[in-house]
KOLVOBA-671899 format. One record per atom (N, C-alpha, C): x, y, z; atom name; residue number from 0. Coordinates in steps of 0.05 Angstrom, whole numbers, always signed. Layout:
<recs>
c1 | c2 | c3 | at | i
X | Y | Z | CA | NUM .
...
</recs>
This chain:
<recs>
c1 | c2 | c3 | at | i
+353 | +456 | +1264 | N | 0 .
+343 | +429 | +1262 | CA | 0 .
+321 | +427 | +1241 | C | 0 .
+303 | +447 | +1242 | N | 1 .
+281 | +448 | +1223 | CA | 1 .
+291 | +451 | +1194 | C | 1 .
+312 | +466 | +1191 | N | 2 .
+323 | +470 | +1164 | CA | 2 .
+335 | +444 | +1154 | C | 2 .
+348 | +429 | +1171 | N | 3 .
+360 | +404 | +1163 | CA | 3 .
+338 | +384 | +1155 | C | 3 .
+316 | +383 | +1169 | N | 4 .
+294 | +365 | +1162 | CA | 4 .
+281 | +373 | +1136 | C | 4 .
+279 | +399 | +1131 | N | 5 .
+267 | +408 | +1106 | CA | 5 .
+285 | +401 | +1082 | C | 5 .
+311 | +403 | +1085 | N | 6 .
+330 | +396 | +1064 | CA | 6 .
+330 | +366 | +1060 | C | 6 .
+329 | +351 | +1081 | N | 7 .
+328 | +322 | +1079 | CA | 7 .
+303 | +312 | +1065 | C | 7 .
+280 | +325 | +1072 | N | 8 .
+254 | +318 | +1059 | CA | 8 .
+255 | +325 | +1029 | C | 8 .
+266 | +348 | +1022 | N | 9 .
+268 | +356 | +994 | CA | 9 .
+286 | +336 | +979 | C | 9 .
+308 | +328 | +991 | N | 10 .
+326 | +309 | +978 | CA | 10 .
+312 | +282 | +974 | C | 10 .
+297 | +274 | +994 | N | 11 .
+282 | +248 | +992 | CA | 11 .
+261 | +249 | +969 | C | 11 .
+248 | +272 | +967 | N | 12 .
+228 | +275 | +945 | CA | 12 .
+242 | +275 | +918 | C | 12 .
+265 | +288 | +915 | N | 13 .
+280 | +287 | +890 | CA | 13 .
+289 | +259 | +883 | C | 13 .
+298 | +244 | +902 | N | 14 .
+307 | +217 | +897 | CA | 14 .
+283 | +199 | +889 | C | 14 .
+261 | +202 | +902 | N | 15 .
+237 | +187 | +896 | CA | 15 .
+227 | +193 | +868 | C | 15 .
+228 | +219 | +860 | N | 16 .
+219 | +226 | +833 | CA | 16 .
+238 | +216 | +811 | C | 16 .
+263 | +215 | +817 | N | 17 .
+283 | +204 | +798 | CA | 17 .
+279 | +174 | +795 | C | 17 .
+275 | +160 | +817 | N | 18 .
+270 | +131 | +815 | CA | 18 .
+245 | +125 | +800 | C | 18 .
+224 | +141 | +804 | N | 19 .
+199 | +136 | +790 | CA | 19 .
+202 | +141 | +760 | C | 19 .
+219 | +161 | +752 | N | 20 .
+223 | +167 | +724 | CA | 20 .
+239 | +145 | +710 | C | 20 .
+256 | +131 | +724 | N | 21 .
+271 | +109 | +712 | CA | 21 .
+256 | +83 | +712 | C | 21 .
+236 | +80 | +729 | N | 22 .
+221 | +55 | +731 | CA | 22 .
+200 | +54 | +708 | C | 22 .
+191 | +77 | +698 | N | 23 .
+170 | +76 | +677 | CA | 23 .
+181 | +65 | +651 | C | 23 .
+205 | +74 | +641 | N | 24 .
+215 | +62 | +616 | CA | 24 .
+222 | +32 | +620 | C | 24 .
+230 | +24 | +643 | N | 25 .
+236 | -4 | +648 | CA | 25 .
+211 | -21 | +647 | C | 25 .
+188 | -9 | +655 | N | 26 .
+163 | -24 | +654 | CA | 26 .
+153 | -26 | +626 | C | 26 .
+161 | -8 | +608 | N | 27 .
+152 | -9 | +580 | CA | 27 .
+164 | -33 | +565 | C | 27 .
+185 | -45 | +576 | N | 28 .
+197 | -67 | +563 | CA | 28 .
+185 | -94 | +571 | C | 28 .
+165 | -93 | +588 | N | 29 .
+152 | -117 | +597 | CA | 29 .
+133 | -128 | +576 | C | 29 .
+136 | -153 | +569 | N | 30 .
+119 | -166 | +550 | CA | 30 .
+101 | -186 | +564 | C | 30 .
+75 | -184 | +560 | N | 31 .
+56 | -203 | +571 | CA | 31 .
+44 | -219 | +548 | C | 31 .
+48 | -245 | +547 | N | 32 .
+38 | -262 | +525 | CA | 32 .
+18 | -281 | +537 | C | 32 .
-6 | -281 | +527 | N | 33 .
-26 | -299 | +536 | CA | 33 .
-31 | -319 | +514 | C | 33 .
-28 | -344 | +519 | N | 34 .
-31 | -364 | +498 | CA | 34 .
-4 | -372 | +486 | C | 34 .
-5 | -383 | +462 | N | 35 .
+19 | -392 | +449 | CA | 35 .
+32 | -368 | +435 | C | 35 .
+58 | -363 | +439 | N | 36 .
+71 | -339 | +428 | CA | 36 .
+75 | -341 | +398 | C | 36 .
+79 | -365 | +386 | N | 37 .
+85 | -367 | +358 | CA | 37 .
+60 | -375 | +341 | C | 37 .
+38 | -367 | +349 | N | 38 .
+13 | -375 | +336 | CA | 38 .
+7 | -356 | +312 | C | 38 .
-2 | -367 | +290 | N | 39 .
-8 | -351 | +266 | CA | 39 .
-34 | -335 | +271 | C | 39 .
-39 | -313 | +257 | N | 40 .
-63 | -298 | +260 | CA | 40 .
-87 | -314 | +250 | C | 40 .
-111 | -308 | +260 | N | 41 .
-134 | -322 | +250 | CA | 41 .
-138 | -319 | +220 | C | 41 .
-152 | -337 | +207 | N | 42 .
-155 | -336 | +178 | CA | 42 .
-169 | -311 | +168 | C | 42 .
-185 | -297 | +185 | N | 43 .
-199 | -273 | +176 | CA | 43 .
-180 | -250 | +170 | C | 43 .
-156 | -250 | +182 | N | 44 .
-138 | -228 | +179 | CA | 44 .
-118 | -232 | +156 | C | 44 .
-120 | -253 | +142 | N | 45 .
-102 | -258 | +119 | CA | 45 .
-109 | -241 | +95 | C | 45 .
-90 | -235 | +78 | N | 46 .
-96 | -220 | +54 | CA | 46 .
-113 | -236 | +35 | C | 46 .
-131 | -224 | +20 | N | 47 .
-146 | -239 | +0 | CA | 47 .
-129 | -250 | -22 | C | 47 .
-137 | -271 | -35 | N | 48 .
-120 | -281 | -57 | CA | 48 .
-119 | -262 | -80 | C | 48 .
-98 | -261 | -96 | N | 49 .
-96 | -242 | -118 | CA | 49 .
-116 | -249 | -140 | C | 49 .
-124 | -229 | -156 | N | 50 .
-142 | -235 | -178 | CA | 50 .
-128 | -253 | -199 | C | 50 .
-143 | -266 | -216 | N | 51 .
-131 | -284 | -236 | CA | 51 .
-112 | -269 | -254 | C | 51 .
-89 | -280 | -259 | N | 52 .
-69 | -267 | -277 | CA | 52 .
-50 | -250 | -262 | C | 52 .
-55 | -244 | -237 | N | 53 .
-37 | -227 | -221 | CA | 53 .
-25 | -245 | -199 | C | 53 .
-3 | -236 | -188 | N | 54 .
+9 | -249 | -165 | CA | 54 .
+20 | -227 | -148 | C | 54 .
+28 | -234 | -124 | N | 55 .
+40 | -214 | -107 | CA | 55 .
+67 | -205 | -118 | C | 55 .
+69 | -180 | -127 | N | 56 .
+94 | -170 | -138 | CA | 56 .
+98 | -177 | -167 | C | 56 .
+79 | -191 | -180 | N | 57 .
+83 | -198 | -208 | CA | 57 .
+65 | -181 | -226 | C | 57 .
+72 | -178 | -251 | N | 58 .
+56 | -163 | -270 | CA | 58 .
+34 | -180 | -281 | C | 58 .
+13 | -168 | -292 | N | 59 .
-7 | -184 | -305 | CA | 59 .
+3 | -196 | -331 | C | 59 .
-8 | -218 | -339 | N | 60 .
+1 | -232 | -364 | CA | 60 .
-11 | -219 | -389 | C | 60 .
-33 | -206 | -386 | N | 61 .
-46 | -193 | -410 | CA | 61 .
-45 | -163 | -407 | C | 61 .
-55 | -150 | -428 | N | 62 .
-56 | -121 | -428 | CA | 62 .
-77 | -110 | -409 | C | 62 .
-70 | -93 | -391 | N | 63 .
-89 | -81 | -372 | CA | 63 .
-104 | -59 | -387 | C | 63 .
-131 | -59 | -386 | N | 64 .
-146 | -38 | -401 | CA | 64 .
-139 | -10 | -392 | C | 64 .
-132 | -6 | -366 | N | 65 .
-125 | +21 | -358 | CA | 65 .
-98 | +29 | -370 | C | 65 .
-80 | +10 | -373 | N | 66 .
-54 | +17 | -386 | CA | 66 .
-59 | +23 | -416 | C | 66 .
-77 | +9 | -429 | N | 67 .
-83 | +15 | -457 | CA | 67 .
-95 | +43 | -460 | C | 67 .
-113 | +50 | -442 | N | 68 .
-124 | +77 | -443 | CA | 68 .
-103 | +98 | -438 | C | 68 .
-85 | +94 | -419 | N | 69 .
-63 | +113 | -414 | CA | 69 .
-45 | +116 | -438 | C | 69 .
-39 | +93 | -451 | N | 70 .
-21 | +95 | -474 | CA | 70 .
-35 | +109 | -497 | C | 70 .
-61 | +105 | -501 | N | 71 .
-76 | +120 | -521 | CA | 71 .
-75 | +150 | -516 | C | 71 .
-77 | +157 | -490 | N | 72 .
-76 | +186 | -483 | CA | 72 .
-48 | +197 | -490 | C | 72 .
-27 | +180 | -486 | N | 73 .
+0 | +189 | -494 | CA | 73 .
+2 | +193 | -524 | C | 73 .
-13 | +178 | -540 | N | 74 .
-13 | +182 | -569 | CA | 74 .
-31 | +205 | -578 | C | 74 .
-44 | +219 | -559 | N | 75 .
-59 | +243 | -566 | CA | 75 .
-89 | +239 | -565 | C | 75 .
-99 | +217 | -555 | N | 76 .
-128 | +212 | -553 | CA | 76 .
-139 | +227 | -529 | C | 76 .
-163 | +239 | -533 | N | 77 .
-177 | +251 | -511 | CA | 77 .
-202 | +234 | -505 | C | 77 .
-210 | +232 | -481 | N | 78 .
-234 | +216 | -473 | CA | 78 .
-231 | +187 | -482 | C | 78 .
-207 | +176 | -479 | N | 79 .
-201 | +149 | -488 | CA | 79 .
-216 | +129 | -470 | C | 79 .
-228 | +108 | -483 | N | 80 .
-241 | +87 | -468 | CA | 80 .
-239 | +61 | -483 | C | 80 .
-238 | +39 | -468 | N | 81 .
-236 | +13 | -480 | CA | 81 .
-263 | +4 | -489 | C | 81 .
-266 | -4 | -514 | N | 82 .
-292 | -12 | -525 | CA | 82 .
-293 | -42 | -531 | C | 82 .
-270 | -55 | -534 | N | 83 .
-270 | -84 | -540 | CA | 83 .
-245 | -97 | -530 | C | 83 .
-248 | -120 | -517 | N | 84 .
-225 | -135 | -508 | CA | 84 .
-229 | -164 | -518 | C | 84 .
-210 | -173 | -534 | N | 85 .
-211 | -201 | -544 | CA | 85 .
-185 | -215 | -534 | C | 85 .
-183 | -241 | -538 | N | 86 .
-158 | -254 | -530 | CA | 86 .
-133 | -243 | -544 | C | 86 .
-137 | -231 | -568 | N | 87 .
-113 | -221 | -583 | CA | 87 .
-109 | -191 | -581 | C | 87 .
-130 | -175 | -577 | N | 88 .
-126 | -146 | -578 | CA | 88 .
-145 | -132 | -560 | C | 88 .
-137 | -106 | -554 | N | 89 .
-153 | -88 | -538 | CA | 89 .
-157 | -63 | -556 | C | 89 .
-183 | -56 | -560 | N | 90 .
-189 | -33 | -577 | CA | 90 .
-198 | -10 | -560 | C | 90 .
-185 | +14 | -565 | N | 91 .
-191 | +38 | -550 | CA | 91 .
-201 | +59 | -570 | C | 91 .
-223 | +72 | -563 | N | 92 .
-234 | +93 | -579 | CA | 92 .
-232 | +120 | -564 | C | 92 .
-230 | +141 | -579 | N | 93 .
-228 | +168 | -567 | CA | 93 .
-228 | +189 | -589 | C | 93 .
-222 | +213 | -581 | N | 94 .
-222 | +236 | -599 | CA | 94 .
-194 | +246 | -603 | C | 94 .
-187 | +251 | -629 | N | 95 .
-161 | +264 | -635 | CA | 95 .
-167 | +292 | -647 | C | 95 .
-147 | +305 | -657 | N | 96 .
-152 | +331 | -670 | CA | 96 .
-169 | +329 | -695 | C | 96 .
-168 | +305 | -708 | N | 97 .
-183 | +302 | -733 | CA | 97 .
-211 | +291 | -728 | C | 97 .
-218 | +285 | -703 | N | 98 .
-245 | +274 | -697 | CA | 98 .
-243 | +247 | -684 | C | 98 .
-265 | +232 | -684 | N | 99 .
-264 | +206 | -671 | CA | 99 .
-245 | +187 | -684 | C | 99 .
-231 | +171 | -668 | N | 100 .
-211 | +153 | -678 | CA | 100 .
-209 | +129 | -660 | C | 100 .
-196 | +107 | -669 | N | 101 .
-193 | +84 | -652 | CA | 101 .
-164 | +73 | -655 | C | 101 .
-155 | +59 | -635 | N | 102 .
-128 | +48 | -635 | CA | 102 .
-130 | +20 | -623 | C | 102 .
-113 | +2 | -634 | N | 103 .
-113 | -26 | -624 | CA | 103 .
-86 | -32 | -611 | C | 103 .
-88 | -48 | -590 | N | 104 .
-64 | -56 | -575 | CA | 104 .
-64 | -87 | -574 | C | 104 .
-41 | -99 | -574 | N | 105 .
-39 | -128 | -571 | CA | 105 .
-46 | -135 | -542 | C | 105 .
-60 | -157 | -538 | N | 106 .
-68 | -165 | -511 | CA | 106 .
-46 | -182 | -498 | C | 106 .
-22 | -171 | -496 | N | 107 .
+0 | -183 | -482 | CA | 107 .
+12 | -163 | -463 | C | 107 .
+30 | -172 | -446 | N | 108 .
+41 | -154 | -426 | CA | 108 .
+55 | -130 | -439 | C | 108 .
+50 | -107 | -430 | N | 109 .
+62 | -82 | -440 | CA | 109 .
+44 | -68 | -461 | C | 109 .
+24 | -80 | -471 | N | 110 .
+5 | -68 | -490 | CA | 110 .
+19 | -55 | -514 | C | 110 .
+33 | -70 | -530 | N | 111 .
+45 | -57 | -554 | CA | 111 .
+24 | -49 | -574 | C | 111 .
+27 | -25 | -586 | N | 112 .
+7 | -16 | -605 | CA | 112 .
+8 | -33 | -631 | C | 112 .
-16 | -39 | -642 | N | 113 .
-18 | -54 | -667 | CA | 113 .
-21 | -35 | -690 | C | 113 .
-42 | -18 | -688 | N | 114 .
-46 | +2 | -710 | CA | 114 .
-62 | +25 | -698 | C | 114 .
-62 | +47 | -713 | N | 115 .
-76 | +70 | -703 | CA | 115 .
-99 | +77 | -721 | C | 115 .
</recs>
């Protein structure tokens, strides 16, 4: 009789453990919503507006000075830096194998080189 009760108790514990294991994932699907469910986030959490000339996913309209410096480095300039930006051109100075030099880029998208 004692053996039967021990086996029945063990079976009851296994069943209780199995039921507890299946109840936990079911509880994870419970959603508690306080307030209106379709409410927009507060204004503090919105993204800041894009800088002038830029848009979300759009390219700038003018030549980016960092792009002009990178293109000058591709042409062989070392320590390239932008020294002048006008509405028409971007001037980059740096060092080449022959010494100090400068290069001009058009101030439009893509920074096409004007002269070296």
